[in-house]
PyMOL CGO cylinders between C-alpha atoms (Angstrom):
from pymol import cmd
from pymol.cgo import CYLINDER

trace = [
    CYLINDER, 86.10, 75.41, 97.66, 84.54, 75.08, 94.24, 0.3, 1, 1, 1, 1, 1, 1,
    CYLINDER, 84.54, 75.08, 94.24, 84.30, 78.28, 92.24, 0.3, 1, 1, 1, 1, 1, 1,
    CYLINDER, 84.30, 78.28, 92.24, 80.61, 77.43, 91.80, 0.3, 1, 1, 1, 1, 1, 1,
    CYLINDER, 80.61, 77.43, 91.80, 80.14, 77.83, 95.57, 0.3, 1, 1, 1, 1, 1, 1,
    CYLINDER, 80.14, 77.83, 95.57, 82.46, 80.78, 96.19, 0.3, 1, 1, 1, 1, 1, 1,
    CYLINDER, 82.46, 80.78, 96.19, 81.12, 84.13, 97.29, 0.3, 1, 1, 1, 1, 1, 1,
    CYLINDER, 81.12, 84.13, 97.29, 81.86, 86.91, 94.77, 0.3, 1, 1, 1, 1, 1, 1,
    CYLINDER, 81.86, 86.91, 94.77, 84.95, 88.80, 95.86, 0.3, 1, 1, 1, 1, 1, 1,
    CYLINDER, 84.95, 88.80, 95.86, 86.26, 85.93, 97.99, 0.3, 1, 1, 1, 1, 1, 1,
    CYLINDER, 86.26, 85.93, 97.99, 90.06, 85.78, 98.15, 0.3, 1, 1, 1, 1, 1, 1,
    CYLINDER, 90.06, 85.78, 98.15, 91.00, 88.86, 96.16, 0.3, 1, 1, 1, 1, 1, 1,
    CYLINDER, 91.00, 88.86, 96.16, 91.75, 92.46, 97.05, 0.3, 1, 1, 1, 1, 1, 1,
    CYLINDER, 91.75, 92.46, 97.05, 92.38, 94.90, 94.23, 0.3, 1, 1, 1, 1, 1, 1,
    CYLINDER, 92.38, 94.90, 94.23, 94.76, 97.76, 95.02, 0.3, 1, 1, 1, 1, 1, 1,
    CYLINDER, 94.76, 97.76, 95.02, 95.14, 100.78, 92.75, 0.3, 1, 1, 1, 1, 1, 1,
    CYLINDER, 95.14, 100.78, 92.75, 97.49, 103.75, 93.09, 0.3, 1, 1, 1, 1, 1, 1,
    CYLINDER, 97.49, 103.75, 93.09, 96.26, 107.02, 91.60, 0.3, 1, 1, 1, 1, 1, 1,
    CYLINDER, 96.26, 107.02, 91.60, 97.82, 110.39, 90.89, 0.3, 1, 1, 1, 1, 1, 1,
    CYLINDER, 97.82, 110.39, 90.89, 94.59, 112.33, 91.60, 0.3, 1, 1, 1, 1, 1, 1,
    CYLINDER, 94.59, 112.33, 91.60, 93.35, 110.93, 94.89, 0.3, 1, 1, 1, 1, 1, 1,
    CYLINDER, 93.35, 110.93, 94.89, 90.69, 113.60, 95.46, 0.3, 1, 1, 1, 1, 1, 1,
    CYLINDER, 90.69, 113.60, 95.46, 89.09, 113.00, 92.06, 0.3, 1, 1, 1, 1, 1, 1,
    CYLINDER, 89.09, 113.00, 92.06, 89.16, 109.21, 92.57, 0.3, 1, 1, 1, 1, 1, 1,
    CYLINDER, 89.16, 109.21, 92.57, 87.45, 109.67, 95.94, 0.3, 1, 1, 1, 1, 1, 1,
    CYLINDER, 87.45, 109.67, 95.94, 84.81, 111.94, 94.43, 0.3, 1, 1, 1, 1, 1, 1,
    CYLINDER, 84.81, 111.94, 94.43, 84.09, 109.42, 91.65, 0.3, 1, 1, 1, 1, 1, 1,
    CYLINDER, 84.09, 109.42, 91.65, 83.99, 106.50, 94.11, 0.3, 1, 1, 1, 1, 1, 1,
    CYLINDER, 83.99, 106.50, 94.11, 81.40, 108.25, 96.28, 0.3, 1, 1, 1, 1, 1, 1,
    CYLINDER, 81.40, 108.25, 96.28, 79.18, 108.67, 93.21, 0.3, 1, 1, 1, 1, 1, 1,
    CYLINDER, 79.18, 108.67, 93.21, 79.54, 105.01, 92.17, 0.3, 1, 1, 1, 1, 1, 1,
    CYLINDER, 79.54, 105.01, 92.17, 78.99, 103.23, 95.51, 0.3, 1, 1, 1, 1, 1, 1,
    CYLINDER, 78.99, 103.23, 95.51, 76.55, 103.82, 98.33, 0.3, 1, 1, 1, 1, 1, 1,
    CYLINDER, 76.55, 103.82, 98.33, 79.20, 103.78, 101.04, 0.3, 1, 1, 1, 1, 1, 1,
    CYLINDER, 79.20, 103.78, 101.04, 82.92, 103.29, 101.47, 0.3, 1, 1, 1, 1, 1, 1,
    CYLINDER, 82.92, 103.29, 101.47, 84.18, 100.26, 103.38, 0.3, 1, 1, 1, 1, 1, 1,
    CYLINDER, 84.18, 100.26, 103.38, 87.00, 102.42, 104.79, 0.3, 1, 1, 1, 1, 1, 1,
    CYLINDER, 87.00, 102.42, 104.79, 86.88, 106.20, 104.80, 0.3, 1, 1, 1, 1, 1, 1,
    CYLINDER, 86.88, 106.20, 104.80, 89.98, 108.08, 103.63, 0.3, 1, 1, 1, 1, 1, 1,
    CYLINDER, 89.98, 108.08, 103.63, 92.86, 107.74, 106.07, 0.3, 1, 1, 1, 1, 1, 1,
    CYLINDER, 92.86, 107.74, 106.07, 96.66, 107.74, 106.12, 0.3, 1, 1, 1, 1, 1, 1,
    CYLINDER, 96.66, 107.74, 106.12, 98.19, 104.30, 105.69, 0.3, 1, 1, 1, 1, 1, 1,
    CYLINDER, 98.19, 104.30, 105.69, 100.68, 104.03, 108.58, 0.3, 1, 1, 1, 1, 1, 1,
    CYLINDER, 100.68, 104.03, 108.58, 103.17, 102.05, 106.48, 0.3, 1, 1, 1, 1, 1, 1,
    CYLINDER, 103.17, 102.05, 106.48, 103.25, 104.08, 103.27, 0.3, 1, 1, 1, 1, 1, 1,
    CYLINDER, 103.25, 104.08, 103.27, 102.06, 107.38, 104.79, 0.3, 1, 1, 1, 1, 1, 1,
    CYLINDER, 102.06, 107.38, 104.79, 99.81, 107.90, 101.78, 0.3, 1, 1, 1, 1, 1, 1,
    CYLINDER, 99.81, 107.90, 101.78, 96.07, 108.53, 101.78, 0.3, 1, 1, 1, 1, 1, 1,
    CYLINDER, 96.07, 108.53, 101.78, 93.81, 105.60, 100.91, 0.3, 1, 1, 1, 1, 1, 1,
    CYLINDER, 93.81, 105.60, 100.91, 90.21, 104.40, 101.06, 0.3, 1, 1, 1, 1, 1, 1,
    CYLINDER, 90.21, 104.40, 101.06, 88.44, 101.13, 100.32, 0.3, 1, 1, 1, 1, 1, 1,
    CYLINDER, 88.44, 101.13, 100.32, 85.14, 100.18, 98.74, 0.3, 1, 1, 1, 1, 1, 1,
    CYLINDER, 85.14, 100.18, 98.74, 83.27, 97.09, 97.70, 0.3, 1, 1, 1, 1, 1, 1,
    CYLINDER, 83.27, 97.09, 97.70, 82.58, 97.00, 93.98, 0.3, 1, 1, 1, 1, 1, 1,
    CYLINDER, 82.58, 97.00, 93.98, 79.16, 95.90, 92.69, 0.3, 1, 1, 1, 1, 1, 1,
    CYLINDER, 79.16, 95.90, 92.69, 80.65, 92.50, 91.76, 0.3, 1, 1, 1, 1, 1, 1,
    CYLINDER, 80.65, 92.50, 91.76, 81.62, 91.91, 95.41, 0.3, 1, 1, 1, 1, 1, 1,
    CYLINDER, 81.62, 91.91, 95.41, 85.35, 92.52, 95.16, 0.3, 1, 1, 1, 1, 1, 1,
    CYLINDER, 85.35, 92.52, 95.16, 87.09, 94.87, 97.57, 0.3, 1, 1, 1, 1, 1, 1,
    CYLINDER, 87.09, 94.87, 97.57, 89.09, 97.69, 96.05, 0.3, 1, 1, 1, 1, 1, 1,
    CYLINDER, 89.09, 97.69, 96.05, 91.59, 99.93, 97.80, 0.3, 1, 1, 1, 1, 1, 1,
    CYLINDER, 91.59, 99.93, 97.80, 92.58, 103.22, 96.21, 0.3, 1, 1, 1, 1, 1, 1,
    CYLINDER, 92.58, 103.22, 96.21, 95.85, 104.79, 97.34, 0.3, 1, 1, 1, 1, 1, 1,
    CYLINDER, 95.85, 104.79, 97.34, 97.42, 108.12, 96.51, 0.3, 1, 1, 1, 1, 1, 1,
    CYLINDER, 97.42, 108.12, 96.51, 100.85, 108.17, 94.95, 0.3, 1, 1, 1, 1, 1, 1,
    CYLINDER, 100.85, 108.17, 94.95, 103.52, 109.49, 97.30, 0.3, 1, 1, 1, 1, 1, 1,
    CYLINDER, 103.52, 109.49, 97.30, 104.88, 112.98, 96.80, 0.3, 1, 1, 1, 1, 1, 1,
    CYLINDER, 104.88, 112.98, 96.80, 108.13, 111.44, 95.50, 0.3, 1, 1, 1, 1, 1, 1,
    CYLINDER, 108.13, 111.44, 95.50, 106.26, 109.39, 92.91, 0.3, 1, 1, 1, 1, 1, 1,
    CYLINDER, 106.26, 109.39, 92.91, 104.29, 112.43, 91.81, 0.3, 1, 1, 1, 1, 1, 1,
    CYLINDER, 104.29, 112.43, 91.81, 107.61, 114.20, 91.17, 0.3, 1, 1, 1, 1, 1, 1,
    CYLINDER, 107.61, 114.20, 91.17, 108.85, 111.28, 89.07, 0.3, 1, 1, 1, 1, 1, 1,
    CYLINDER, 108.85, 111.28, 89.07, 110.95, 109.46, 91.66, 0.3, 1, 1, 1, 1, 1, 1,
    CYLINDER, 110.95, 109.46, 91.66, 110.38, 105.89, 92.77, 0.3, 1, 1, 1, 1, 1, 1,
    CYLINDER, 110.38, 105.89, 92.77, 108.92, 105.26, 96.21, 0.3, 1, 1, 1, 1, 1, 1,
    CYLINDER, 108.92, 105.26, 96.21, 111.26, 103.77, 98.80, 0.3, 1, 1, 1, 1, 1, 1,
    CYLINDER, 111.26, 103.77, 98.80, 110.94, 99.98, 99.15, 0.3, 1, 1, 1, 1, 1, 1,
]
cmd.load_cgo(trace, "trace")
């Protein structure tokens, strides 16, 4: 597919991990009309996350850091 014919946001998912999940959620609700996925626990990482579609069409998932990461330890692989 030519980039001239591609739909904005096609083929890319942006994933961000944040140390203040509640503040990120509050800011996201102000910036977008609705969330694509409401906050929920990811069954694999057991961390909270939500998803939205940015104004440019790209999907963005915001995930909380794990309690270990917040204490300065690396998350298990």
